[in-house]
ROZA-211973 format. One record per residue (C-alpha): x, z, y; residue number from 1. Coordinates in nm, 2 decimals. Layout:
N
c1  c3  c2  num
X  Z  Y  NUM;
...
This chain:
427
c1  c3  c2  num
1.90  -2.37  1.21  1;
1.70  -2.20  0.93  2;
1.33  -2.25  0.90  3;
1.17  -1.92  0.78  4;
0.82  -1.87  0.65  5;
0.67  -1.53  0.60  6;
0.37  -1.50  0.38  7;
0.15  -1.20  0.48  8;
0.06  -1.05  0.81  9;
0.03  -0.69  0.70  10;
0.27  -0.40  0.74  11;
0.56  -0.59  0.57  12;
0.50  -0.94  0.70  13;
0.46  -0.85  1.07  14;
0.76  -0.61  1.05  15;
0.96  -0.88  0.88  16;
0.88  -1.15  1.14  17;
0.97  -0.92  1.43  18;
1.29  -0.81  1.26  19;
1.39  -1.16  1.19  20;
1.34  -1.26  1.55  21;
1.52  -0.96  1.68  22;
1.82  -1.00  1.44  23;
1.86  -1.38  1.42  24;
1.76  -1.48  1.77  25;
1.52  -1.76  1.88  26;
1.72  -2.06  1.74  27;
1.56  -2.01  1.40  28;
1.19  -2.09  1.38  29;
0.97  -1.83  1.21  30;
0.62  -1.88  1.10  31;
0.38  -1.62  0.96  32;
0.10  -1.72  0.73  33;
-0.17  -1.46  0.70  34;
-0.53  -1.45  0.57  35;
-0.75  -1.39  0.87  36;
-0.65  -1.35  1.24  37;
-0.59  -0.98  1.27  38;
-0.32  -0.73  1.18  39;
-0.45  -0.41  1.04  40;
-0.27  -0.07  1.00  41;
-0.39  -0.02  0.64  42;
-0.31  0.36  0.63  43;
-0.60  0.42  0.88  44;
-0.86  0.28  0.65  45;
-0.97  0.62  0.50  46;
-1.04  0.74  0.85  47;
-1.26  0.43  0.92  48;
-1.45  0.50  0.60  49;
-1.57  0.83  0.73  50;
-1.63  0.71  1.08  51;
-1.33  0.87  1.24  52;
-1.20  0.53  1.35  53;
-1.34  0.19  1.44  54;
-1.17  -0.13  1.33  55;
-1.06  -0.20  1.69  56;
-0.87  0.12  1.70  57;
-0.60  0.00  1.46  58;
-0.62  -0.37  1.44  59;
-0.48  -0.64  1.67  60;
-0.47  -1.01  1.72  61;
-0.18  -1.13  1.51  62;
-0.13  -1.47  1.67  63;
-0.13  -1.33  2.02  64;
0.13  -1.06  1.96  65;
0.35  -1.28  1.74  66;
0.34  -1.56  1.99  67;
0.50  -1.33  2.26  68;
0.81  -1.33  2.04  69;
0.79  -1.71  1.98  70;
0.67  -1.66  1.62  71;
0.41  -1.92  1.50  72;
0.10  -1.80  1.31  73;
-0.14  -1.96  1.07  74;
-0.43  -1.75  0.96  75;
-0.57  -1.98  0.69  76;
-0.36  -1.82  0.41  77;
-0.14  -1.98  0.15  78;
-0.31  -2.23  -0.08  79;
-0.01  -2.33  -0.28  80;
0.37  -2.28  -0.29  81;
0.60  -2.56  -0.41  82;
0.92  -2.36  -0.47  83;
1.11  -2.67  -0.58  84;
1.03  -2.86  -0.27  85;
1.05  -2.55  -0.05  86;
0.71  -2.59  0.09  87;
0.40  -2.38  0.16  88;
0.06  -2.55  0.17  89;
-0.18  -2.35  0.39  90;
-0.55  -2.33  0.37  91;
-0.58  -2.53  0.68  92;
-0.40  -2.83  0.52  93;
-0.07  -2.78  0.69  94;
0.25  -2.82  0.49  95;
0.53  -2.58  0.61  96;
0.89  -2.66  0.50  97;
1.12  -2.36  0.47  98;
1.48  -2.28  0.41  99;
1.38  -1.92  0.34  100;
1.05  -1.78  0.22  101;
0.96  -1.41  0.25  102;
0.67  -1.31  0.03  103;
0.50  -1.00  0.19  104;
0.14  -1.08  0.08  105;
0.03  -0.74  -0.06  106;
-0.18  -0.74  -0.37  107;
-0.49  -0.90  -0.52  108;
-0.74  -0.62  -0.60  109;
-0.83  -0.65  -0.97  110;
-1.17  -0.49  -0.96  111;
-1.28  -0.73  -1.24  112;
-1.07  -0.53  -1.49  113;
-1.32  -0.24  -1.48  114;
-1.69  -0.34  -1.50  115;
-1.90  -0.22  -1.21  116;
-1.61  -0.14  -0.97  117;
-1.56  -0.29  -0.62  118;
-1.77  -0.33  -0.31  119;
-1.92  -0.65  -0.43  120;
-2.10  -0.47  -0.71  121;
-2.27  -0.24  -0.47  122;
-2.17  0.06  -0.68  123;
-1.83  0.17  -0.57  124;
-1.64  0.16  -0.25  125;
-1.28  0.08  -0.16  126;
-1.04  0.17  0.13  127;
-0.78  -0.10  0.03  128;
-0.87  -0.33  0.32  129;
-1.03  -0.28  0.66  130;
-1.34  -0.48  0.58  131;
-1.38  -0.27  0.26  132;
-1.34  0.05  0.46  133;
-1.60  -0.07  0.71  134;
-1.84  -0.13  0.42  135;
-1.75  0.22  0.28  136;
-1.84  0.37  0.61  137;
-2.18  0.19  0.62  138;
-2.25  0.32  0.27  139;
-2.14  0.67  0.37  140;
-2.38  0.67  0.67  141;
-2.67  0.61  0.42  142;
-2.53  0.87  0.18  143;
-2.54  1.13  0.46  144;
-2.92  1.09  0.49  145;
-2.95  1.19  0.12  146;
-2.63  1.35  0.00  147;
-2.54  1.42  -0.37  148;
-2.24  1.40  -0.60  149;
-1.93  1.21  -0.50  150;
-1.67  1.06  -0.73  151;
-1.33  0.95  -0.59  152;
-1.02  0.84  -0.78  153;
-0.80  0.56  -0.92  154;
-0.85  0.36  -1.23  155;
-0.61  0.27  -1.51  156;
-0.32  0.06  -1.39  157;
-0.36  0.17  -1.04  158;
-0.03  0.24  -0.85  159;
-0.15  0.36  -0.51  160;
-0.27  0.71  -0.56  161;
-0.21  0.86  -0.21  162;
-0.51  0.70  -0.04  163;
-0.74  0.83  -0.32  164;
-0.62  1.19  -0.27  165;
-0.64  1.14  0.10  166;
-0.99  1.01  0.10  167;
-1.12  1.28  -0.13  168;
-0.98  1.55  0.10  169;
-1.10  1.37  0.42  170;
-1.45  1.35  0.27  171;
-1.43  1.72  0.20  172;
-1.33  1.79  0.56  173;
-1.59  1.56  0.71  174;
-1.87  1.71  0.50  175;
-1.77  2.06  0.59  176;
-1.79  1.97  0.96  177;
-2.13  1.83  0.90  178;
-2.23  2.15  0.71  179;
-2.33  1.93  0.41  180;
-2.04  2.02  0.17  181;
-2.26  2.27  -0.02  182;
-2.49  1.97  -0.12  183;
-2.21  1.75  -0.25  184;
-2.04  1.82  -0.59  185;
-1.71  1.63  -0.60  186;
-1.50  1.50  -0.89  187;
-1.16  1.34  -0.88  188;
-1.10  1.09  -1.16  189;
-0.75  0.95  -1.21  190;
-0.53  0.77  -1.46  191;
-0.24  1.00  -1.37  192;
-0.13  1.24  -1.65  193;
-0.17  1.53  -1.41  194;
-0.28  1.60  -1.06  195;
0.00  1.52  -0.81  196;
0.18  1.28  -1.04  197;
0.13  1.00  -0.77  198;
0.28  0.73  -1.00  199;
0.61  0.89  -0.92  200;
0.65  1.15  -1.20  201;
0.57  1.41  -0.94  202;
0.75  1.48  -0.61  203;
0.88  1.84  -0.59  204;
0.60  2.07  -0.68  205;
0.33  1.81  -0.60  206;
0.14  1.92  -0.92  207;
0.10  2.28  -0.81  208;
0.04  2.19  -0.45  209;
-0.23  1.92  -0.51  210;
-0.40  2.13  -0.78  211;
-0.42  2.41  -0.53  212;
-0.56  2.19  -0.26  213;
-0.83  2.04  -0.49  214;
-0.92  2.38  -0.64  215;
-0.97  2.56  -0.30  216;
-1.19  2.27  -0.19  217;
-1.40  2.30  -0.51  218;
-1.31  1.94  -0.62  219;
-1.31  1.91  -1.00  220;
-1.08  1.66  -1.17  221;
-1.03  1.45  -1.48  222;
-0.68  1.33  -1.56  223;
-0.55  1.08  -1.82  224;
-0.88  0.90  -1.76  225;
-0.97  0.54  -1.83  226;
-1.27  0.43  -1.64  227;
-1.47  0.24  -1.90  228;
-1.74  0.12  -1.67  229;
-1.94  0.21  -1.37  230;
-2.32  0.20  -1.40  231;
-2.58  0.27  -1.13  232;
-2.52  0.64  -1.04  233;
-2.27  0.70  -1.32  234;
-1.90  0.67  -1.38  235;
-1.80  0.66  -1.75  236;
-1.45  0.79  -1.78  237;
-1.27  0.84  -2.12  238;
-1.02  1.12  -2.11  239;
-0.71  1.07  -2.33  240;
-0.46  1.31  -2.49  241;
-0.08  1.32  -2.44  242;
-0.04  1.04  -2.70  243;
-0.29  0.81  -2.52  244;
-0.57  0.86  -2.78  245;
-0.93  0.90  -2.66  246;
-1.01  1.27  -2.63  247;
-1.35  1.30  -2.46  248;
-1.60  1.08  -2.28  249;
-1.73  1.20  -1.94  250;
-2.04  1.05  -1.77  251;
-2.00  1.17  -1.41  252;
-2.30  1.12  -1.18  253;
-2.26  1.00  -0.83  254;
-2.45  0.90  -0.52  255;
-2.12  0.78  -0.35  256;
-1.80  0.66  -0.53  257;
-1.47  0.53  -0.42  258;
-1.23  0.41  -0.69  259;
-0.90  0.24  -0.62  260;
-0.83  -0.06  -0.85  261;
-0.52  -0.18  -1.03  262;
-0.33  -0.45  -0.83  263;
-0.22  -0.80  -0.93  264;
-0.03  -1.07  -0.74  265;
-0.22  -1.30  -0.51  266;
-0.30  -1.64  -0.68  267;
-0.08  -1.87  -0.47  268;
0.23  -1.66  -0.55  269;
0.14  -1.58  -0.91  270;
0.10  -1.95  -0.98  271;
0.47  -2.03  -0.91  272;
0.64  -2.08  -1.24  273;
0.92  -1.83  -1.30  274;
0.87  -1.64  -0.98  275;
0.65  -1.35  -1.11  276;
0.59  -1.12  -1.40  277;
0.26  -1.15  -1.60  278;
0.07  -0.94  -1.35  279;
0.17  -1.18  -1.07  280;
0.43  -0.96  -0.90  281;
0.74  -1.12  -0.77  282;
1.06  -1.05  -0.97  283;
1.35  -0.97  -0.74  284;
1.71  -0.85  -0.78  285;
1.85  -0.55  -0.59  286;
1.89  -0.77  -0.28  287;
1.52  -0.85  -0.28  288;
1.59  -1.21  -0.39  289;
1.42  -1.41  -0.66  290;
1.67  -1.47  -0.94  291;
1.51  -1.82  -1.01  292;
1.46  -1.93  -0.65  293;
1.74  -1.80  -0.43  294;
1.56  -1.91  -0.11  295;
1.27  -1.67  -0.19  296;
1.27  -1.30  -0.10  297;
0.99  -1.05  -0.14  298;
0.90  -0.71  0.00  299;
0.61  -0.47  -0.03  300;
0.33  -0.43  -0.28  301;
0.38  -0.78  -0.42  302;
0.72  -0.68  -0.56  303;
0.75  -0.62  -0.94  304;
0.86  -0.26  -1.00  305;
0.83  -0.10  -1.34  306;
0.65  0.23  -1.38  307;
0.86  0.53  -1.31  308;
0.78  0.66  -1.66  309;
0.55  0.59  -1.95  310;
0.22  0.77  -1.92  311;
-0.06  0.81  -2.17  312;
-0.29  0.60  -1.95  313;
-0.12  0.31  -1.76  314;
-0.01  0.39  -1.41  315;
0.20  0.19  -1.17  316;
0.47  0.28  -0.91  317;
0.36  0.29  -0.55  318;
0.53  0.11  -0.27  319;
0.52  0.34  0.04  320;
0.54  0.23  0.40  321;
0.90  0.33  0.45  322;
1.00  0.17  0.12  323;
0.85  -0.15  0.24  324;
1.05  -0.13  0.57  325;
1.36  -0.07  0.36  326;
1.29  -0.39  0.17  327;
1.23  -0.59  0.49  328;
1.55  -0.47  0.65  329;
1.74  -0.56  0.34  330;
1.60  -0.91  0.33  331;
1.67  -0.97  0.70  332;
2.03  -0.84  0.68  333;
2.09  -1.06  0.37  334;
1.96  -1.37  0.54  335;
2.17  -1.30  0.85  336;
2.48  -1.25  0.63  337;
2.42  -1.57  0.45  338;
2.37  -1.77  0.77  339;
2.70  -1.63  0.89  340;
2.88  -1.73  0.57  341;
2.92  -1.37  0.46  342;
2.82  -1.20  0.13  343;
2.45  -1.13  0.12  344;
2.49  -0.81  -0.08  345;
2.28  -0.55  0.12  346;
2.06  -0.32  -0.09  347;
1.75  -0.12  0.01  348;
1.74  0.26  -0.04  349;
1.38  0.25  -0.15  350;
1.32  0.59  -0.01  351;
0.96  0.72  -0.03  352;
0.81  0.90  0.27  353;
0.43  0.96  0.24  354;
0.20  1.14  0.48  355;
-0.14  1.22  0.33  356;
-0.40  1.35  0.58  357;
-0.66  1.60  0.49  358;
-0.86  1.60  0.81  359;
-0.74  1.93  0.95  360;
-0.41  1.96  0.76  361;
-0.21  1.73  0.54  362;
0.06  1.70  0.27  363;
0.40  1.52  0.31  364;
0.60  1.39  0.02  365;
0.96  1.28  0.04  366;
1.15  1.13  -0.25  367;
1.50  0.99  -0.19  368;
1.52  0.75  -0.36  369;
1.16  0.68  -0.49  370;
1.28  0.60  -0.84  371;
1.43  0.90  -1.03  372;
1.69  1.05  -1.05  373;
1.67  1.16  -0.69  374;
1.90  1.31  -0.43  375;
1.61  1.47  -0.24  376;
1.26  1.56  -0.35  377;
1.00  1.78  -0.18  378;
0.64  1.82  -0.09  379;
0.50  2.03  0.20  380;
0.16  2.11  0.34  381;
0.06  2.20  0.69  382;
-0.13  2.10  1.01  383;
0.19  1.93  1.13  384;
0.14  1.66  0.87  385;
-0.21  1.57  1.01  386;
-0.05  1.55  1.36  387;
0.24  1.34  1.22  388;
0.00  1.10  1.05  389;
-0.19  1.04  1.37  390;
0.13  1.00  1.57  391;
0.27  0.75  1.31  392;
-0.05  0.54  1.34  393;
0.00  0.52  1.72  394;
0.37  0.46  1.69  395;
0.34  0.18  1.43  396;
0.07  0.00  1.64  397;
0.31  0.03  1.94  398;
0.58  -0.15  1.74  399;
0.34  -0.42  1.64  400;
0.21  -0.47  1.99  401;
0.56  -0.48  2.14  402;
0.73  -0.67  1.86  403;
1.00  -0.43  1.77  404;
1.11  -0.34  1.42  405;
1.30  -0.01  1.45  406;
1.33  0.15  1.80  407;
1.64  0.36  1.85  408;
1.45  0.69  1.83  409;
1.31  0.61  1.49  410;
1.65  0.53  1.36  411;
1.78  0.85  1.51  412;
1.51  1.08  1.37  413;
1.52  0.92  1.02  414;
1.90  0.96  1.03  415;
1.87  1.33  1.11  416;
1.65  1.36  0.79  417;
1.90  1.17  0.59  418;
1.67  0.88  0.54  419;
1.83  0.53  0.58  420;
1.67  0.18  0.52  421;
1.97  0.02  0.35  422;
2.27  0.11  0.15  423;
2.49  -0.14  0.32  424;
2.71  -0.42  0.18  425;
2.94  -0.35  -0.11  426;
3.30  -0.32  -0.03  427;
C-alpha cells in the first residue's frame, strides 16, 4: 500500500487524483490538498470576465466529486512540507504522511514585482483565478457605463500569454456586440519580442496570424515592453530594442486594464530546501521526479522549465493544458511501474495544444513537442476553434464530474492527430 498526497485541486491535481485511482485501484489511499473547496476550469476565466459565464458554470465541489472515487480532500491548503519526514502539514492542522507526493499547485501570482498591478491595487484586473475574473467582470460592468481606453497584456517574466491575447480579442468581440467598440481605443502591451511569440519562439506563422488579427480589430501593440509601473489611469511601459536596451517610454492611458503577472512557486513548496529553483518552481528530471527527493513528483505550472529562447525582455515558457496532462500521465505510469517493481522510466511528450477563443472565431496552436526543435508546428484560425473551445470546456468538466482521466474517444482522437501523452518506457 502506498499513501499518495496530491497538492493542488486544479487542472493537474484533479486529473492526477482520478488517474491514480483509475490506474492503481482503491488499495492505495489518495488525498488531494487544495486551497478552497471548489475545482475551477481555469480556461473559462476570460469568459467570466466579460459576463459570458458565471462561476457556477465551470466550477464544482471538489470534495463531493473526489469522494465518489474514494479520494480524500482537504481544502485548507498546504502550510508546510517536510520532505525528509515525508509529511504535508495542512492549514487545518492535519499532518498527512505520504509515500509519494505529487505537486500540482499551480503558481503564486507575483503582482508585487510590478508596482500598481493586481486586483488588490484597484488599478489592473486579472483572469488568472476565478475570483479574480469575477472581480474583473464587476469592474467591466462599471466600465461599460463610461467606456474609454483599454490596456491588455503580459508583464516582464510572464509565461502565460494565451489568455492575454484571448482576453483582448474577447473584449473586442463583446464591445462590438454592445456597439461600444468605437469608443474604446485598445492597446496590447507585452514582454514578447514580437506578437505571436507566445513564450514559445512562435508556433508556425503565429506572428503573421496574430498581427493580422490585432490589426483588423484596430488593436495597437507594444512589444519588448517592461511595465515599469501602473498609475491611476496610466500604464508606464518601457519599450526595449533587440539587445534589451531601453528604447522608448510609453505612457498608455486606460479606463480598464488587465495585465498578466509573472509567476513564482507557492510558498509551501518553494520553502523546501533543494526542491525548487530560485523562482520557487519544482526541479524535475525527464520522468517528472525531483532529483533530490525521489518520492516527490511535479506537474503543471509549478514545474521549472527554462525559457525556450533568450529574449530582450524576460519571458517564460507556458505550460498548456495538454502538456500538463502529459506530465500527469507520466507520473502515474512511473508510480505504477515502481510499485510493480519495474523501471520507472516513462517520459512525457510535452506536446502543446492551445485553443484561443476570440468570441466569434478563434486560433489553434499546435507544437509537437512544445520545446523546439519540433516535429509538428502550425497555427490555424477559424470559427471551428471557438466551437472546439466551448466543447472542450464541457468535455473537461464532464471528466471532472465523472472522475475519468482519459476517455477512450479522447485517446482515439488525439491519436489520429499524432498527439500522445507519453513516450513510453525505454527499451
